[in-house]
Structures are given as structure tokens and as C-alpha cells.
N, C-alpha and C positions, 0 to 999 in steps of 0.2 A: 504494500500500500504506500502511495507517495505521501510526502509530508503534508500537503494541503488537505488531502482526504482524511488523514489521521487527525489533524487539528480540527477539521470540521466535525468529525465523529465525536471527539472529546467535547467540543463546544455544544453540539447537539445534546449530548448526554446531560450536561449541566442545565441547558435551557429547557429541555423537555421534562426534566425530573425535579429541578430545584434541589437536588440532593446536595446537602452541605458537606458530604464526604468527597464530592467531586470538585467543589469550589465554593466561593463565597457569593452571596447576593447582597448588593448594596442598593438601598432605595434612597433617592435624593429627597431633600426637604420638600420640594414642590410635589413630588409624587406622593409623599407620605401625608400630605394635606387632603388628598382625595378621600372620599368616604370609603370605608373598609370594603363595602360590597363592590364598589367600582374597582378597587385594587384587586380584589379576588377575581373579578371578571377579566381584568386586563392580564393577570397572571395566566389565566387559561388561554387567552389569545396569544400570548408570547410562547407558551408551551406548544401550541398548535401551529405556530408560524412555520411556513414552508415555502414562502414566495421568494426564494433566492434567485437572482438573475445576474447577468453580467453588469447591470447598472448598479445594483445594491450590494453585490458580493463579488467584486472583480478578482479577488484572490482566492475565491472558493473556500473560505475558511469558516463561513457561517458565524461570523463574530459581530454582526451588526444587523439590526432590523428595526422596522417601524410598524406599529399597530395603531389603530384608531378605535376609540370607544367614546360614544356620545360626541361631545365637542372637543375631546382631548386627543392630540397626537402624542404618542409615547414612543420614545426610543429605548432600545436596549442595546448594550454593547458589552463585549467580553474583552478584557485585557489579561495579559500574561505576566506574572511576576515570578521571581525566583522563590525558593522556599523561605527566605528571610523576609519577603515582601518589601525589600528595600530597592531592588533593581528589577528591570525587565528580565524575563526568562531568556536564557540563551537558546533554549530548545522547546518551543511550545508544543511540539509533537510528543514530548516525553512527560507523562503525568508525574513521574517521580521527581522531575526537576522544575515543575511548573505548578504554580497556584493560580487557578483561574478566578477572576472576579467579574461577575456580571453586574453591571450598573443599569438600573431602570430609572428613567428620568422623563419629565415632560419635555416636549420639543424646545420650549423656550429656555430650558436650563442647559442646553447643549452649547 
């Protein structure tokens, strides 16, 4: 499996499961102000997101997306850190060397 496909697979696992053993989930201040029911619905949209294309995923890593719910556009993005969380990971395809962090934010917070 090539690097991009392996990274996409690991990113999909975090995004589709929200499994905190796979990575961390960070909610921005703006997103956190939404009603809890709306947040839960948006989590479901993010988990189900599969609209990757050359326009929104040019490197085929599945590390960024946009969903819309009611009047809110919400971005999610995945970043890669080393195990100390002080630097970027040198190998995002290796889960032993990488800590994934998915940030969920309102579009105006980007």
C-alpha cells in the first residue's frame, strides 16, 4: 500500500470512529457554542463524509473536509504530530510515530 493510501486509511479510521485510541479530537470554541444536539448531528455527518475529490483532497490523504448543517458550514481537518506533540510527525503513515489530531471548527474560525 502506498503512503497516501495508508495515511488516508488511518485518517478515515479516526474520522469514522472518533476512537480516542486512534487520535485526539479537538473542538474549537465556536463549534462548542452550538447546541449539543447540533454537535451530535454534525459528528454523524463528519463520520459519514465520503465526498473526497481532486478539488478537496488533492493529496488523497482524507485529512480535510466540509459539512453543512442548518446554516453552519463546519470544517474538519487532521494534523500529524510526533509522539511528544511538540513537532510534526516525520512519518504520518506510521501510527507508532504519529499522533493524529482532528480539529472540528466553524468555517469562520479557519
